N, C-alpha and C positions, 0 to 999 in steps of 0.2 A: 422352478424354471418356468419361464413364460410359455404358454401354449401357442401363441400367435407370433408369426414371423415379425410383424411390426413391433410388437411389444419387446421382442428380443433385441431388435435393432435399437429401440429407445433405451433399453438397459445398457447396451454397449456405448451408446452416445453419452449417456449420463455418467458412466465411469470415466470416459475420456475428458468430459467437461469438468468433472470433479477434480481429476488429477491436474488439469490445467489451472483451475481456480486455486487449488491448494498451493501449487507452485508459485503462482503470482502473489498470493498473500504471504508466503514465506519470504519472497524477495522484498516485499514491502516491509516486513518486520526487520529484515536485515538492514534496509536503508534507514529505517527509523532508529535502529541501534547505532548506526554510524553517526547520524545526526546528533543523538543525545550524547554519544561519546565525545563528539567535538565540543558540544556545549559544556560538558563536564570538565573538559580540559581547558576551558576558557579561551578557545582558539576561534577568534572572531571571523577571519576570512574563510577558514575551513567550515565553520558553522553555516555561513551564508551559502557556500557552495553546496553543502549537503542539504540545506533547506530547499534550495532550488530543485535539486534532483528528487527530493522527497515529494515536493509539490507536483512535479511533472509525473511521477509515478502514480500518485493519488489520482490525478486528473485522468490518466490513461485507464486506470482500473475502474473509475467511475463511468467513463465513456463506454467501456466494454461491459458494464453491468455487473462486475465482480463485487464491487462495493457500491452503496448508494451515494447519490450526489451529496446529500446532507452529511453523511459520514465523512466524505472527503473534505468538505468545507470545515467541519468541526475539527478534524485532525490537523488541517493546515493552520487553523486559527491557534490551536494549542501549541503547535510547534513554533509558530511565529512569535507567540508570547514568550516562549523560552529564549528564542534567539534575541528578541527585543530586550528581554531582561538582562541578557549577557552584555548587550551594548550599553545599557544604562549603568553597569557596574564600572 
């Protein structure tokens, strides 16, 4: 247990922030699963819609500092390549 009031407050804040970040990352994983599910089903319009939602979520998380900017860019690129590969088939 922290001996200082400020340290106790920081610990409480860290717990709240951690819960918020875990929840956001879980939502991101769910959105990614929807996208890859649509790509697996060869559903072009659904894949494009899910890709847009996935990119928007990545941008929001990067803006809030939950994931880094480069991570968001890398994941968007890899997802775009999958969707683009679907269009080529």
